[in-house]
N, CA, C, O and the ligand as a Tripos MOL2 file, in Angstrom:
@<TRIPOS>MOLECULE
protein
  245   243    62     0     0
PROTEIN
NO_CHARGES

@<TRIPOS>ATOM
      1 N           4.7950   -5.5530   -5.5080 N.3       1 MET1
      2 CA          6.0590   -6.2840   -5.3970 C.3       1 MET1
      3 C           5.9130   -7.6550   -6.0230 C.2       1 MET1
      4 O           6.0220   -8.6740   -5.3410 O.2       1 MET1
      5 N           5.6740   -7.6780   -7.2840 N.am      2 ASN2
      6 CA          5.4490   -8.9540   -7.9330 C.3       2 ASN2
      7 C           6.7330   -9.7610   -8.0760 C.2       2 ASN2
      8 O           6.7070  -10.9910   -8.0500 O.2       2 ASN2
      9 N           7.8340   -9.0790   -8.2220 N.am      3 ASP3
     10 CA          9.0780   -9.8010   -8.4670 C.3       3 ASP3
     11 C           9.9150   -9.8940   -7.1990 C.2       3 ASP3
     12 O          11.1370  -10.0320   -7.2560 O.2       3 ASP3
     13 N           9.2620   -9.8200   -6.0880 N.am      4 PHE4
     14 CA          9.9690   -9.8250   -4.8170 C.3       4 PHE4
     15 C          10.7200  -11.1360   -4.6130 C.2       4 PHE4
     16 O          11.7710  -11.1580   -3.9730 O.2       4 PHE4
     17 N          10.1920  -12.2090   -5.1450 N.am      5 ASN5
     18 CA         10.8000  -13.5140   -4.9070 C.3       5 ASN5
     19 C          11.8020  -13.9090   -5.9810 C.2       5 ASN5
     20 O          12.2890  -15.0400   -6.0030 O.2       5 ASN5
     21 N          12.0980  -13.0010   -6.8430 N.am      6 ASP6
     22 CA         13.0090  -13.3510   -7.9270 C.3       6 ASP6
     23 C          14.4140  -13.6230   -7.4290 C.2       6 ASP6
     24 O          15.1280  -14.4560   -7.9880 O.2       6 ASP6
     25 N          14.7990  -12.9400   -6.4080 N.am      7 ARG7
     26 CA         16.1520  -13.1190   -5.8960 C.3       7 ARG7
     27 C          16.1100  -13.6470   -4.4770 C.2       7 ARG7
     28 O          15.0780  -13.6200   -3.8060 O.2       7 ARG7
     29 N          17.2440  -14.1210   -4.0490 N.am      8 GLY8
     30 CA         17.3320  -14.5340   -2.6710 C.3       8 GLY8
     31 C          16.9520  -15.9860   -2.4880 C.2       8 GLY8
     32 O          16.3920  -16.6220   -3.3810 O.2       8 GLY8
     33 N          17.2660  -16.4940   -1.3180 N.am      9 PRO9
     34 CA         17.0800  -17.9230   -1.0420 C.3       9 PRO9
     35 C          15.6760  -18.2740   -0.5890 C.2       9 PRO9
     36 O          15.4460  -19.3400   -0.0170 O.2       9 PRO9
     37 N          14.7790  -17.4130   -0.8370 N.am     10 ARG10
     38 CA         13.4200  -17.7100   -0.3800 C.3      10 ARG10
     39 C          12.8230  -18.8780   -1.1420 C.2      10 ARG10
     40 O          13.0450  -19.0440   -2.3410 O.2      10 ARG10
     41 N          12.0690  -19.6720   -0.4260 N.am     11 GLN11
     42 CA         11.3660  -20.7540   -1.0850 C.3      11 GLN11
     43 C          10.0870  -20.2110   -1.6770 C.2      11 GLN11
     44 O           9.5830  -19.1530   -1.3010 O.2      11 GLN11
     45 N           9.5990  -20.9680   -2.6010 N.am     12 ASN12
     46 CA          8.3000  -20.5750   -3.1370 C.3      12 ASN12
     47 C           7.2510  -20.6750   -2.0450 C.2      12 ASN12
     48 O           7.2480  -21.6030   -1.2360 O.2      12 ASN12
     49 N           6.3910  -19.7230   -2.0450 N.am     13 ASN13
     50 CA          5.3190  -19.7750   -1.0680 C.3      13 ASN13
     51 C           4.3010  -20.8200   -1.4740 C.2      13 ASN13
     52 O           3.6750  -20.7390   -2.5310 O.2      13 ASN13
     53 N           4.1580  -21.7830   -0.6220 N.am     14 ARG14
     54 CA          3.1430  -22.7980   -0.9010 C.3      14 ARG14
     55 C           1.9500  -22.5500    0.0020 C.2      14 ARG14
     56 O           1.9590  -21.6620    0.8550 O.2      14 ARG14
     57 N           0.9480  -23.3400   -0.2050 N.am     15 GLY15
     58 CA         -0.2140  -23.1610    0.6250 C.3      15 GLY15
     59 C          -1.1660  -22.1580    0.0160 C.2      15 GLY15
     60 O          -1.1480  -21.9180   -1.1910 O.2      15 GLY15
     61 N          -1.9890  -21.5820    0.8500 N.am     16 PRO16
     62 CA         -3.0410  -20.6920    0.3470 C.3      16 PRO16
     63 C          -2.4650  -19.5100   -0.4020 C.2      16 PRO16
     64 O          -1.6040  -18.7840    0.0960 O.2      16 PRO16
     65 N          -2.9500  -19.3450   -1.5740 N.am     17 ARG17
     66 CA         -2.5030  -18.1980   -2.3620 C.3      17 ARG17
     67 C          -3.5280  -17.0930   -2.2850 C.2      17 ARG17
     68 O          -4.7290  -17.3330   -2.1700 O.2      17 ARG17
     69 N          -3.0330  -15.9020   -2.3510 N.am     18 ARG18
     70 CA         -3.9650  -14.7870   -2.3950 C.3      18 ARG18
     71 C          -4.4010  -14.5560   -3.8290 C.2      18 ARG18
     72 O          -3.5880  -14.3080   -4.7190 O.2      18 ARG18
     73 N          -5.6590  -14.6420   -4.0200 N.am     19 ASP19
     74 CA         -6.1740  -14.4020   -5.3640 C.3      19 ASP19
     75 C          -6.9430  -13.1000   -5.4100 C.2      19 ASP19
     76 O          -7.9340  -12.9640   -6.1290 O.2      19 ASP19
     77 N          -6.4820  -12.1770   -4.6540 N.am     20 MET20
     78 CA         -7.2070  -10.9110   -4.5660 C.3      20 MET20
     79 C          -6.5840   -9.8440   -5.4440 C.2      20 MET20
     80 O          -6.8620   -8.6550   -5.2850 O.2      20 MET20
     81 N          -5.7470  -10.2690   -6.3650 N.am     21 GLY21
     82 CA         -5.0980   -9.2590   -7.1900 C.3      21 GLY21
     83 C          -3.7610   -8.8850   -6.6010 C.2      21 GLY21
     84 O          -3.3440   -9.4280   -5.5780 O.2      21 GLY21
     85 N          -3.1040   -7.9700   -7.2420 N.am     22 PRO22
     86 CA         -1.7440   -7.6240   -6.8380 C.3      22 PRO22
     87 C          -1.6780   -7.0100   -5.4520 C.2      22 PRO22
     88 O          -0.7370   -7.2620   -4.6990 O.2      22 PRO22
     89 N          -2.6580   -6.2180   -5.1210 N.am     23 ARG23
     90 CA         -2.5820   -5.5290   -3.8460 C.3      23 ARG23
     91 C          -3.9840   -5.0980   -3.4190 C.2      23 ARG23
     92 O          -4.8010   -4.6740   -4.2360 O.2      23 ARG23
     93 N          -4.2270   -5.2160   -2.1670 N.am     24 GLU24
     94 CA         -5.5300   -4.7870   -1.6810 C.3      24 GLU24
     95 C          -5.4900   -3.2950   -1.4070 C.2      24 GLU24
     96 O          -4.6260   -2.8000   -0.6830 O.2      24 GLU24
     97 N          -6.4350   -2.5960   -1.9960 N.am     25 MET25
     98 CA         -6.4310   -1.1530   -1.8290 C.3      25 MET25
     99 C          -7.5780   -0.7320   -0.9290 C.2      25 MET25
    100 O          -8.6580   -1.3230   -0.9460 O.2      25 MET25
    101 N          -7.3200    0.2860   -0.1560 N.am     26 HIS26
    102 CA         -8.3440    0.7950    0.7490 C.3      26 HIS26
    103 C          -8.6300    2.2410    0.4100 C.2      26 HIS26
    104 O          -7.7300    3.0360    0.1410 O.2      26 HIS26
    105 N          -9.8900    2.5480    0.4300 N.am     27 LYS27
    106 CA        -10.2540    3.9320    0.1460 C.3      27 LYS27
    107 C          -9.9670    4.8030    1.3600 C.2      27 LYS27
    108 O         -10.1800    4.4060    2.5060 O.2      27 LYS27
    109 N          -9.4890    5.9730    1.0750 N.am     28 ALA28
    110 CA         -9.1730    6.8930    2.1530 C.3      28 ALA28
    111 C          -9.2620    8.3070    1.6190 C.2      28 ALA28
    112 O          -9.3290    8.5330    0.4110 O.2      28 ALA28
    113 N          -9.2610    9.2300    2.5200 N.am     29 THR29
    114 CA         -9.2450   10.6230    2.1310 C.3      29 THR29
    115 C          -7.9050   11.2090    2.5320 C.2      29 THR29
    116 O          -7.4670   11.0830    3.6750 O.2      29 THR29
    117 N          -7.2780   11.8370    1.5870 N.am     30 CYS30
    118 CA         -5.9620   12.3930    1.8490 C.3      30 CYS30
    119 C          -6.0660   13.4990    2.8960 C.2      30 CYS30
    120 O          -6.9270   14.3750    2.8190 O.2      30 CYS30
    121 N          -5.1800   13.4350    3.8590 N.am     31 SER31
    122 CA         -5.2080   14.4270    4.9310 C.3      31 SER31
    123 C          -4.5930   15.7450    4.4910 C.2      31 SER31
    124 O          -4.7100   16.7580    5.1810 O.2      31 SER31
    125 N          -3.9580   15.7230    3.3720 N.am     32 ASP32
    126 CA         -3.3190   16.9480    2.9010 C.3      32 ASP32
    127 C          -4.2130   17.6850    1.9150 C.2      32 ASP32
    128 O          -4.6260   18.8160    2.1740 O.2      32 ASP32
    129 N          -4.5090   17.0630    0.8030 N.am     33 CYS33
    130 CA         -5.2750   17.7470   -0.2390 C.3      33 CYS33
    131 C          -6.7590   17.4330   -0.1580 C.2      33 CYS33
    132 O          -7.5660   18.0800   -0.8250 O.2      33 CYS33
    133 N          -7.1290   16.4490    0.6500 N.am     34 GLY34
    134 CA         -8.5350   16.1590    0.8430 C.3      34 GLY34
    135 C          -9.1590   15.3470   -0.2650 C.2      34 GLY34
    136 O         -10.3690   15.1240   -0.2650 O.2      34 GLY34
    137 N          -8.3570   14.9030   -1.2060 N.am     35 GLU35
    138 CA         -8.8840   14.1050   -2.3060 C.3      35 GLU35
    139 C          -9.1040   12.6720   -1.8500 C.2      35 GLU35
    140 O          -8.4210   12.1680   -0.9580 O.2      35 GLU35
    141 N         -10.0690   12.0370   -2.4830 N.am     36 GLU36
    142 CA        -10.2360   10.6180   -2.2150 C.3      36 GLU36
    143 C          -9.1180    9.8690   -2.9010 C.2      36 GLU36
    144 O          -8.7520   10.1620   -4.0390 O.2      36 GLU36
    145 N          -8.5890    8.9060   -2.1920 N.am     37 CYS37
    146 CA         -7.4880    8.1580   -2.7810 C.3      37 CYS37
    147 C          -7.5620    6.7230   -2.2980 C.2      37 CYS37
    148 O          -8.3840    6.3720   -1.4510 O.2      37 CYS37
    149 N          -6.6990    5.9160   -2.8450 N.am     38 GLU38
    150 CA         -6.6330    4.5320   -2.4120 C.3      38 GLU38
    151 C          -5.2230    4.2470   -1.9460 C.2      38 GLU38
    152 O          -4.2400    4.6060   -2.5930 O.2      38 GLU38
    153 N          -5.1570    3.5990   -0.8180 N.am     39 VAL39
    154 CA         -3.8420    3.3150   -0.2580 C.3      39 VAL39
    155 C          -3.6970    1.8110   -0.0950 C.2      39 VAL39
    156 O          -4.6810    1.1110    0.1430 O.2      39 VAL39
    157 N          -2.4900    1.3190   -0.2200 N.am     40 PRO40
    158 CA         -2.2450   -0.1250   -0.1580 C.3      40 PRO40
    159 C          -2.1940   -0.6660    1.2620 C.2      40 PRO40
    160 O          -1.7560   -1.7950    1.4840 O.2      40 PRO40
    161 N          -2.6310    0.1180    2.2020 N.am     41 PHE41
    162 CA         -2.6800   -0.3690    3.5810 C.3      41 PHE41
    163 C          -3.9830    0.0890    4.1830 C.2      41 PHE41
    164 O          -4.6580    0.9680    3.6490 O.2      41 PHE41
    165 N          -4.3270   -0.5120    5.2940 N.am     42 LYS42
    166 CA         -5.5860   -0.1310    5.9060 C.3      42 LYS42
    167 C          -5.3970    1.1750    6.6620 C.2      42 LYS42
    168 O          -4.5620    1.2660    7.5620 O.2      42 LYS42
    169 N          -6.1660    2.1710    6.2970 N.am     43 PRO43
    170 CA         -6.0410    3.4580    6.9860 C.3      43 PRO43
    171 C          -6.3800    3.3190    8.4510 C.2      43 PRO43
    172 O          -7.3700    2.6820    8.8120 O.2      43 PRO43
    173 N          -5.5740    3.9030    9.2800 N.am     44 THR44
    174 CA         -5.8100    3.8550   10.7110 C.3      44 THR44
    175 C          -6.5430    5.1190   11.1310 C.2      44 THR44
    176 O          -6.1570    6.2360   10.7860 O.2      44 THR44
    177 N          -7.5990    4.9080   11.8760 N.am     45 GLU45
    178 CA         -8.3640    6.0690   12.3270 C.3      45 GLU45
    179 C          -7.5140    6.9340   13.2320 C.2      45 GLU45
    180 O          -6.8000    6.4370   14.1030 O.2      45 GLU45
    181 N          -7.5990    8.2130   13.0170 N.am     46 GLY46
    182 CA         -6.8310    9.1240   13.8450 C.3      46 GLY46
    183 C          -5.4490    9.4090   13.2960 C.2      46 GLY46
    184 O          -4.7480   10.3130   13.7520 O.2      46 GLY46
    185 N          -5.0740    8.6060   12.2950 N.am     47 LYS47
    186 CA         -3.7680    8.8560   11.6830 C.3      47 LYS47
    187 C          -3.9710    9.4400   10.2990 C.2      47 LYS47
    188 O          -4.8790    9.0430    9.5690 O.2      47 LYS47
    189 N          -3.1230   10.3760    9.9530 N.am     48 PRO48
    190 CA         -3.2700   10.9910    8.6360 C.3      48 PRO48
    191 C          -2.9360   10.0130    7.5190 C.2      48 PRO48
    192 O          -2.0200    9.1980    7.6290 O.2      48 PRO48
    193 N          -3.6980   10.1180    6.4560 N.am     49 VAL49
    194 CA         -3.4510    9.2930    5.2810 C.3      49 VAL49
    195 C          -3.2010   10.2310    4.1140 C.2      49 VAL49
    196 O          -3.9020   11.2270    3.9360 O.2      49 VAL49
    197 N          -2.2180    9.9050    3.3420 N.am     50 TYR50
    198 CA         -1.8990   10.7790    2.2220 C.3      50 TYR50
    199 C          -2.0220   10.0330    0.9140 C.2      50 TYR50
    200 O          -1.7280    8.8410    0.8210 O.2      50 TYR50
    201 N          -2.4560   10.7510   -0.0760 N.am     51 CYS51
    202 CA         -2.4840   10.1700   -1.4000 C.3      51 CYS51
    203 C          -1.0430   10.0470   -1.9050 C.2      51 CYS51
    204 O          -0.0900   10.5040   -1.2740 O.2      51 CYS51
    205 N          -0.9370    9.4310   -3.0290 N.am     52 ARG52
    206 CA          0.3970    9.1500   -3.5360 C.3      52 ARG52
    207 C           1.2180   10.4300   -3.6930 C.2      52 ARG52
    208 O           2.3900   10.4900   -3.3200 O.2      52 ARG52
    209 N           0.5920   11.4120   -4.2350 N.am     53 GLU53
    210 CA          1.3150   12.6490   -4.4900 C.3      53 GLU53
    211 C           1.7810   13.2900   -3.1900 C.2      53 GLU53
    212 O           2.9530   13.6370   -3.0390 O.2      53 GLU53
    213 N           0.8670   13.4400   -2.2720 N.am     54 CYS54
    214 CA          1.1950   14.1000   -1.0090 C.3      54 CYS54
    215 C           2.1680   13.2430   -0.2110 C.2      54 CYS54
    216 O           3.0410   13.7650    0.4820 O.2      54 CYS54
    217 N           2.0180   11.9550   -0.3080 N.am     55 PHE55
    218 CA          2.9390   11.0940    0.4090 C.3      55 PHE55
    219 C           4.3560   11.2890   -0.1260 C.2      55 PHE55
    220 O           5.3250   11.3030    0.6330 O.2      55 PHE55
    221 N           4.4560   11.4360   -1.4210 N.am     56 GLY56
    222 CA          5.7730   11.6800   -2.0050 C.3      56 GLY56
    223 C           6.3530   12.9910   -1.5640 C.2      56 GLY56
    224 O           7.5630   13.1210   -1.3790 O.2      56 GLY56
    225 N           5.4870   13.9650   -1.3970 N.am     57 LYS57
    226 CA          5.9700   15.2690   -0.9700 C.3      57 LYS57
    227 C           6.4390   15.2570    0.4780 C.2      57 LYS57
    228 O           7.2650   16.0700    0.8920 O.2      57 LYS57
    229 N           5.8860   14.3070    1.2390 N.am     58 ARG58
    230 CA          6.1280   14.3270    2.6800 C.3      58 ARG58
    231 C           7.1030   13.2670    3.1300 C.2      58 ARG58
    232 O           7.2340   13.0340    4.3320 O.2      58 ARG58
    233 N           7.7680   12.6370    2.2460 N.am     59 ARG59
    234 CA          8.5920   11.5080    2.6830 C.3      59 ARG59
    235 C           9.8350   11.9560    3.4410 C.2      59 ARG59
    236 O          10.5850   11.1200    3.9450 O.2      59 ARG59
    237 N          10.0570   13.2440    3.5280 N.am     60 THR60
    238 CA         11.1930   13.7050    4.3090 C.3      60 THR60
    239 C          10.9410   13.5190    5.7840 C.2      60 THR60
    240 O          11.8760   13.4470    6.5810 O.2      60 THR60
    241 N           9.6770   13.4420    6.1450 N.am     61 PHE61
    242 CA          9.3390   13.3230    7.5430 C.3      61 PHE61
    243 C           9.7150   11.9540    8.0730 C.2      61 PHE61
    244 O           9.5010   11.6670    9.2510 O.2      61 PHE61
    245 ZN         -3.1370   14.3950   -1.2900 Zn       62 ZN62
@<TRIPOS>BOND
     1     1     2 1
     2     2     3 1
     3     3     4 2
     4     3     5 am
     5     5     6 1
     6     6     7 1
     7     7     8 2
     8     7     9 am
     9     9    10 1
    10    10    11 1
    11    11    12 2
    12    11    13 am
    13    13    14 1
    14    14    15 1
    15    15    16 2
    16    15    17 am
    17    17    18 1
    18    18    19 1
    19    19    20 2
    20    19    21 am
    21    21    22 1
    22    22    23 1
    23    23    24 2
    24    23    25 am
    25    25    26 1
    26    26    27 1
    27    27    28 2
    28    27    29 am
    29    29    30 1
    30    30    31 1
    31    31    32 2
    32    31    33 am
    33    33    34 1
    34    34    35 1
    35    35    36 2
    36    35    37 am
    37    37    38 1
    38    38    39 1
    39    39    40 2
    40    39    41 am
    41    41    42 1
    42    42    43 1
    43    43    44 2
    44    43    45 am
    45    45    46 1
    46    46    47 1
    47    47    48 2
    48    47    49 am
    49    49    50 1
    50    50    51 1
    51    51    52 2
    52    51    53 am
    53    53    54 1
    54    54    55 1
    55    55    56 2
    56    55    57 am
    57    57    58 1
    58    58    59 1
    59    59    60 2
    60    59    61 am
    61    61    62 1
    62    62    63 1
    63    63    64 2
    64    63    65 am
    65    65    66 1
    66    66    67 1
    67    67    68 2
    68    67    69 am
    69    69    70 1
    70    70    71 1
    71    71    72 2
    72    71    73 am
    73    73    74 1
    74    74    75 1
    75    75    76 2
    76    75    77 am
    77    77    78 1
    78    78    79 1
    79    79    80 2
    80    79    81 am
    81    81    82 1
    82    82    83 1
    83    83    84 2
    84    83    85 am
    85    85    86 1
    86    86    87 1
    87    87    88 2
    88    87    89 am
    89    89    90 1
    90    90    91 1
    91    91    92 2
    92    91    93 am
    93    93    94 1
    94    94    95 1
    95    95    96 2
    96    95    97 am
    97    97    98 1
    98    98    99 1
    99    99   100 2
   100    99   101 am
   101   101   102 1
   102   102   103 1
   103   103   104 2
   104   103   105 am
   105   105   106 1
   106   106   107 1
   107   107   108 2
   108   107   109 am
   109   109   110 1
   110   110   111 1
   111   111   112 2
   112   111   113 am
   113   113   114 1
   114   114   115 1
   115   115   116 2
   116   115   117 am
   117   117   118 1
   118   118   119 1
   119   119   120 2
   120   119   121 am
   121   121   122 1
   122   122   123 1
   123   123   124 2
   124   123   125 am
   125   125   126 1
   126   126   127 1
   127   127   128 2
   128   127   129 am
   129   129   130 1
   130   130   131 1
   131   131   132 2
   132   131   133 am
   133   133   134 1
   134   134   135 1
   135   135   136 2
   136   135   137 am
   137   137   138 1
   138   138   139 1
   139   139   140 2
   140   139   141 am
   141   141   142 1
   142   142   143 1
   143   143   144 2
   144   143   145 am
   145   145   146 1
   146   146   147 1
   147   147   148 2
   148   147   149 am
   149   149   150 1
   150   150   151 1
   151   151   152 2
   152   151   153 am
   153   153   154 1
   154   154   155 1
   155   155   156 2
   156   155   157 am
   157   157   158 1
   158   158   159 1
   159   159   160 2
   160   159   161 am
   161   161   162 1
   162   162   163 1
   163   163   164 2
   164   163   165 am
   165   165   166 1
   166   166   167 1
   167   167   168 2
   168   167   169 am
   169   169   170 1
   170   170   171 1
   171   171   172 2
   172   171   173 am
   173   173   174 1
   174   174   175 1
   175   175   176 2
   176   175   177 am
   177   177   178 1
   178   178   179 1
   179   179   180 2
   180   179   181 am
   181   181   182 1
   182   182   183 1
   183   183   184 2
   184   183   185 am
   185   185   186 1
   186   186   187 1
   187   187   188 2
   188   187   189 am
   189   189   190 1
   190   190   191 1
   191   191   192 2
   192   191   193 am
   193   193   194 1
   194   194   195 1
   195   195   196 2
   196   195   197 am
   197   197   198 1
   198   198   199 1
   199   199   200 2
   200   199   201 am
   201   201   202 1
   202   202   203 1
   203   203   204 2
   204   203   205 am
   205   205   206 1
   206   206   207 1
   207   207   208 2
   208   207   209 am
   209   209   210 1
   210   210   211 1
   211   211   212 2
   212   211   213 am
   213   213   214 1
   214   214   215 1
   215   215   216 2
   216   215   217 am
   217   217   218 1
   218   218   219 1
   219   219   220 2
   220   219   221 am
   221   221   222 1
   222   222   223 1
   223   223   224 2
   224   223   225 am
   225   225   226 1
   226   226   227 1
   227   227   228 2
   228   227   229 am
   229   229   230 1
   230   230   231 1
   231   231   232 2
   232   231   233 am
   233   233   234 1
   234   234   235 1
   235   235   236 2
   236   235   237 am
   237   237   238 1
   238   238   239 1
   239   239   240 2
   240   239   241 am
   241   241   242 1
   242   242   243 1
   243   243   244 2
@<TRIPOS>SUBSTRUCTURE
     1 MET1         2 RESIDUE 1 A MET
     2 ASN2         6 RESIDUE 1 A ASN
     3 ASP3        10 RESIDUE 1 A ASP
     4 PHE4        14 RESIDUE 1 A PHE
     5 ASN5        18 RESIDUE 1 A ASN
     6 ASP6        22 RESIDUE 1 A ASP
     7 ARG7        26 RESIDUE 1 A ARG
     8 GLY8        30 RESIDUE 1 A GLY
     9 PRO9        34 RESIDUE 1 A PRO
    10 ARG10       38 RESIDUE 1 A ARG
    11 GLN11       42 RESIDUE 1 A GLN
    12 ASN12       46 RESIDUE 1 A ASN
    13 ASN13       50 RESIDUE 1 A ASN
    14 ARG14       54 RESIDUE 1 A ARG
    15 GLY15       58 RESIDUE 1 A GLY
    16 PRO16       62 RESIDUE 1 A PRO
    17 ARG17       66 RESIDUE 1 A ARG
    18 ARG18       70 RESIDUE 1 A ARG
    19 ASP19       74 RESIDUE 1 A ASP
    20 MET20       78 RESIDUE 1 A MET
    21 GLY21       82 RESIDUE 1 A GLY
    22 PRO22       86 RESIDUE 1 A PRO
    23 ARG23       90 RESIDUE 1 A ARG
    24 GLU24       94 RESIDUE 1 A GLU
    25 MET25       98 RESIDUE 1 A MET
    26 HIS26      102 RESIDUE 1 A HIS
    27 LYS27      106 RESIDUE 1 A LYS
    28 ALA28      110 RESIDUE 1 A ALA
    29 THR29      114 RESIDUE 1 A THR
    30 CYS30      118 RESIDUE 1 A CYS
    31 SER31      122 RESIDUE 1 A SER
    32 ASP32      126 RESIDUE 1 A ASP
    33 CYS33      130 RESIDUE 1 A CYS
    34 GLY34      134 RESIDUE 1 A GLY
    35 GLU35      138 RESIDUE 1 A GLU
    36 GLU36      142 RESIDUE 1 A GLU
    37 CYS37      146 RESIDUE 1 A CYS
    38 GLU38      150 RESIDUE 1 A GLU
    39 VAL39      154 RESIDUE 1 A VAL
    40 PRO40      158 RESIDUE 1 A PRO
    41 PHE41      162 RESIDUE 1 A PHE
    42 LYS42      166 RESIDUE 1 A LYS
    43 PRO43      170 RESIDUE 1 A PRO
    44 THR44      174 RESIDUE 1 A THR
    45 GLU45      178 RESIDUE 1 A GLU
    46 GLY46      182 RESIDUE 1 A GLY
    47 LYS47      186 RESIDUE 1 A LYS
    48 PRO48      190 RESIDUE 1 A PRO
    49 VAL49      194 RESIDUE 1 A VAL
    50 TYR50      198 RESIDUE 1 A TYR
    51 CYS51      202 RESIDUE 1 A CYS
    52 ARG52      206 RESIDUE 1 A ARG
    53 GLU53      210 RESIDUE 1 A GLU
    54 CYS54      214 RESIDUE 1 A CYS
    55 PHE55      218 RESIDUE 1 A PHE
    56 GLY56      222 RESIDUE 1 A GLY
    57 LYS57      226 RESIDUE 1 A LYS
    58 ARG58      230 RESIDUE 1 A ARG
    59 ARG59      234 RESIDUE 1 A ARG
    60 THR60      238 RESIDUE 1 A THR
    61 PHE61      242 RESIDUE 1 A PHE
    62 ZN62       245 GROUP 0 **** ****
């Protein structure tokens, strides 16, 4: 979401900037296809994690 601040009345974020790149990725194993994947959130133990493809297939849930 690089252009998230382009619109709206939000002020520029001042203070500490994140210099960790666009997004922090976490390694995980897809609960559907079993492939190793990276997700933009921290995988929670006990909760299924899906790779991009499987997540797209399951968004009806
Ligand atoms: Zn998958």
